[in-house]
Backbone as CSV, one residue per row, in Angstrom:
resi,resn,N_x,N_y,N_z,CA_x,CA_y,CA_z,C_x,C_y,C_z
1,UNK,10.372,74.601,154.603,9.253,74.623,153.916,10.263,76.395,153.243
2,UNK,9.882,76.419,151.588,9.979,78.124,150.611,8.306,78.101,150.654
3,UNK,8.314,79.748,151.557,7.264,80.794,150.308,7.197,80.613,149.024
4,UNK,6.237,80.545,148.665,5.489,80.729,146.947,4.188,81.938,146.935
5,UNK,4.406,82.549,145.940,2.973,83.827,145.875,2.730,83.126,144.147
6,UNK,1.520,83.312,144.968,0.897,82.631,143.564,-0.104,84.456,143.672
7,UNK,0.461,84.477,141.894,-0.037,85.915,141.520,-1.404,85.644,140.444
8,UNK,-2.598,86.321,140.754,-3.954,86.346,139.649,-3.312,87.401,138.884
9,UNK,-4.236,86.570,138.032,-4.577,87.497,137.035,-5.473,87.436,136.068
10,UNK,-6.675,88.747,136.257,-7.977,87.958,135.501,-9.239,87.392,136.108
11,UNK,-9.403,86.462,135.536,-11.076,86.648,136.718,-12.186,87.223,136.050
12,UNK,-13.249,86.699,136.930,-14.719,87.646,136.304,-15.275,87.229,138.176
13,UNK,-16.220,88.363,137.547,-16.870,89.305,139.216,-18.265,88.288,139.369
14,UNK,-18.868,87.595,140.289,-19.998,87.584,140.490,-20.593,88.144,140.150
15,UNK,-22.261,87.395,139.640,-23.634,88.288,138.768,-24.532,89.048,140.218
16,UNK,-24.662,88.239,140.935,-25.516,88.508,141.629,-24.734,87.802,142.870
17,UNK,-25.412,88.537,144.505,-24.905,88.556,146.179,-25.101,86.998,146.292
18,UNK,-25.888,86.030,146.227,-25.901,84.883,146.173,-24.207,84.403,144.684
19,UNK,-24.439,84.478,144.328,-22.931,83.707,144.031,-21.658,84.256,143.952
20,UNK,-22.114,85.532,144.357,-20.389,85.735,145.522,-20.234,85.180,146.808
21,UNK,-22.124,84.887,147.349,-21.775,84.028,148.649,-21.301,82.771,148.373
22,UNK,-21.146,82.399,146.646,-20.938,81.227,147.031,-19.492,80.630,146.196
23,UNK,-18.882,82.183,145.615,-17.570,82.172,145.840,-17.082,82.384,146.860
24,UNK,-17.744,83.332,147.927,-16.729,83.923,149.814,-16.954,81.952,149.726
25,UNK,-17.648,81.248,149.649,-17.437,79.914,150.297,-16.482,78.754,149.352
26,UNK,-16.401,79.037,147.979,-15.282,78.556,147.931,-13.540,78.955,148.200
27,UNK,-13.445,79.665,148.410,-12.621,79.812,148.707,-11.973,79.624,149.728
28,UNK,-12.874,80.182,151.323,-13.096,79.656,152.308,-12.629,78.269,152.637
29,UNK,-13.409,77.582,151.814,-13.390,76.083,151.229,-11.886,75.537,151.057
30,UNK,-11.433,76.123,149.566,-9.781,76.110,149.357,-8.482,76.398,150.645
31,UNK,-8.693,77.698,151.433,-7.285,77.964,152.199,-7.764,77.376,153.411
32,UNK,-9.250,77.106,153.634,-9.284,75.767,154.570,-8.221,74.592,154.131
33,UNK,-8.150,74.127,153.335,-7.808,73.002,152.739,-6.304,73.066,152.952
34,UNK,-5.672,73.562,152.444,-4.570,74.356,153.115,-4.056,74.134,153.860
35,UNK,-4.224,74.260,154.887,-3.338,74.117,156.366,-2.960,74.738,156.456
36,UNK,-1.712,74.268,156.829,-0.261,75.449,157.114,0.330,75.499,156.331
37,UNK,0.304,74.594,154.833,0.519,75.497,153.588,-0.508,77.470,153.058
38,UNK,-0.543,77.378,153.686,-1.482,78.740,153.774,-0.379,79.364,154.461
39,UNK,0.472,80.134,154.093,1.083,81.522,155.069,0.383,82.656,155.246
40,UNK,-0.080,83.429,153.810,-0.842,84.514,154.084,-2.081,84.542,152.591
41,UNK,-3.759,84.244,153.045,-4.892,84.299,152.131,-4.257,85.391,151.127
42,UNK,-4.124,86.543,151.520,-4.226,86.923,150.165,-5.261,87.882,150.728
43,UNK,-4.822,89.472,149.122,-6.230,90.726,148.931,-6.139,90.322,147.725
44,UNK,-7.278,91.155,146.848,-8.059,92.102,146.274,-6.797,92.582,145.952
45,UNK,-6.304,93.266,144.606,-5.440,94.215,144.482,-6.637,95.344,143.633
46,UNK,-6.113,96.531,144.291,-7.595,97.948,143.601,-6.401,98.582,143.197
47,UNK,-6.165,100.447,143.225,-5.636,101.053,142.690,-4.519,100.841,142.065
48,UNK,-3.729,100.883,141.007,-2.143,101.115,140.372,-2.060,102.060,140.359
49,UNK,-0.434,102.049,140.115,0.180,102.890,140.061,1.812,102.536,139.502
50,UNK,2.557,102.911,138.253,4.030,102.800,137.728,4.121,103.144,138.282
51,UNK,5.978,102.916,138.323,6.989,103.993,138.892,8.325,103.542,137.596
52,UNK,9.032,104.540,135.937,9.687,103.883,135.458,11.264,104.525,135.951
53,UNK,12.159,103.878,135.867,13.643,103.138,135.898,13.473,104.801,136.030
54,UNK,13.029,106.092,135.701,13.905,107.645,135.625,12.636,108.099,136.972
55,UNK,11.931,107.209,136.879,11.592,107.838,139.348,10.724,108.572,137.844
56,UNK,10.121,108.509,137.374,8.375,108.914,137.066,7.084,107.961,137.060
57,UNK,6.013,108.812,137.939,5.065,108.167,138.318,3.886,108.104,136.511
58,UNK,3.152,106.598,136.313,1.810,106.867,136.082,0.553,106.461,136.498
59,UNK,-0.006,106.225,136.290,-1.631,104.898,136.551,-1.659,103.737,135.662
60,UNK,-2.281,102.998,136.330,-2.187,102.050,135.753,-0.714,100.422,135.864
61,UNK,-0.882,100.114,135.200,-0.370,98.922,135.589,1.439,99.109,134.223
62,UNK,2.588,98.504,135.099,2.978,98.391,133.665,3.789,97.441,132.311
63,UNK,2.641,96.758,132.676,2.315,94.931,132.448,0.821,95.078,131.749
64,UNK,1.120,93.504,132.452,-0.094,92.631,132.840,-0.854,93.276,134.085
65,UNK,-2.447,93.960,133.841,-3.221,93.595,135.253,-2.906,92.395,136.134
66,UNK,-2.173,92.239,137.333,-2.944,91.278,138.307,-3.859,91.530,139.256
67,UNK,-4.416,90.972,139.756,-5.849,91.122,140.392,-5.565,90.991,141.623
68,UNK,-4.766,90.012,142.266,-4.199,90.057,144.075,-3.874,88.448,144.523
69,UNK,-3.547,88.729,144.954,-1.985,87.204,145.512,-2.401,86.427,146.212
70,UNK,-1.774,85.453,147.066,-2.069,84.509,147.693,-0.657,84.874,148.609
71,UNK,-0.223,83.105,149.632,1.656,82.784,149.657,1.014,81.613,150.372
72,UNK,1.776,80.679,150.117,1.186,79.061,150.555,3.225,78.847,150.947
73,UNK,3.077,78.024,151.886,4.485,77.818,152.114,4.136,75.472,151.666
74,UNK,5.365,75.337,150.181,5.654,74.597,149.712,6.998,73.584,149.838
75,UNK,7.141,72.619,149.683,8.109,71.961,149.842,8.849,71.604,148.234
76,UNK,8.087,72.058,147.353,9.007,72.198,145.963,7.570,73.665,145.226
77,UNK,8.303,74.030,144.351,7.247,74.710,142.957,6.686,73.446,142.672
78,UNK,6.780,72.499,142.582,5.658,71.487,141.645,4.164,70.656,142.606
79,UNK,5.159,71.555,143.814,3.801,71.006,145.227,2.879,72.054,145.264
80,UNK,3.668,73.448,145.463,2.956,74.730,144.920,1.402,74.897,143.681
81,UNK,2.432,74.092,143.031,0.967,74.273,141.890,0.222,72.963,141.620
82,UNK,0.262,72.616,142.203,-0.634,71.472,143.078,-1.775,71.808,143.755
83,UNK,-0.974,72.671,145.094,-1.596,73.638,145.731,-2.868,74.652,145.111
84,UNK,-1.625,75.366,143.994,-2.631,76.171,143.902,-3.684,75.870,142.240
85,UNK,-3.548,74.177,142.087,-5.136,73.724,141.153,-6.443,74.438,141.668
86,UNK,-6.229,74.320,142.846,-8.151,73.538,143.441,-8.211,75.558,143.915
87,UNK,-7.434,76.478,143.387,-8.008,78.296,143.803,-8.889,77.919,142.846
88,UNK,-10.087,78.360,143.716,-11.524,79.176,143.021,-11.340,80.227,141.796
89,UNK,-9.809,81.043,141.853,-9.523,82.108,141.009,-9.851,81.575,139.451
90,UNK,-9.110,80.451,139.264,-9.644,79.632,138.083,-10.780,79.142,137.364
91,UNK,-11.796,79.084,138.531,-12.985,79.106,137.836,-13.670,80.406,136.865
92,UNK,-13.068,81.008,137.802,-13.612,82.707,136.820,-13.193,82.843,136.077
93,UNK,-12.267,81.789,135.658,-11.546,82.319,134.243,-10.082,83.076,134.546
94,UNK,-9.742,83.064,135.479,-8.557,83.535,135.594,-7.487,82.666,135.730
95,UNK,-6.412,83.013,136.007,-4.957,82.761,135.850,-4.254,83.641,136.866
96,UNK,-3.009,81.647,136.620,-2.523,81.909,138.506,-0.623,81.580,137.797
97,UNK,-0.191,82.963,138.237,0.971,82.162,138.333,2.232,82.426,139.247
98,UNK,2.445,80.960,139.794,3.076,80.553,140.905,4.851,81.236,140.360
99,UNK,5.069,82.026,141.829,6.301,82.578,142.005,7.357,82.070,142.911
100,UNK,8.155,81.202,143.540,8.947,80.531,144.241,9.917,82.046,144.489
101,UNK,9.370,82.086,146.377,10.347,83.140,146.702,11.667,82.632,147.133
102,UNK,13.163,83.611,146.863,14.411,82.800,147.593,15.007,84.294,148.370
103,UNK,15.685,83.171,149.475,15.675,83.830,151.178,17.182,84.610,150.521
104,UNK,17.531,85.804,151.126,18.530,86.849,150.547,19.499,86.835,151.806
């Protein structure tokens, strides 16, 4: 099995505590459905700083603002993509980029 990083961008926040509870349940359901395919449920991202090649540091991202991540175990990139398609992040208008990790 290979590890795949799901990198989340965009998406919205629930408007009410009730909606928030439904969203959290959807995440728990999705993660539970992945079984051993879920390596790390991940977390949302908070504050961010960027470091340039010259060592200078600035507030904010060096590109598109990512909002969180998860790590999956899968037999192929296509299998990881199929697993990611059920992610609740997509229901909030977000996008997911799936990266295959390479063992070094």
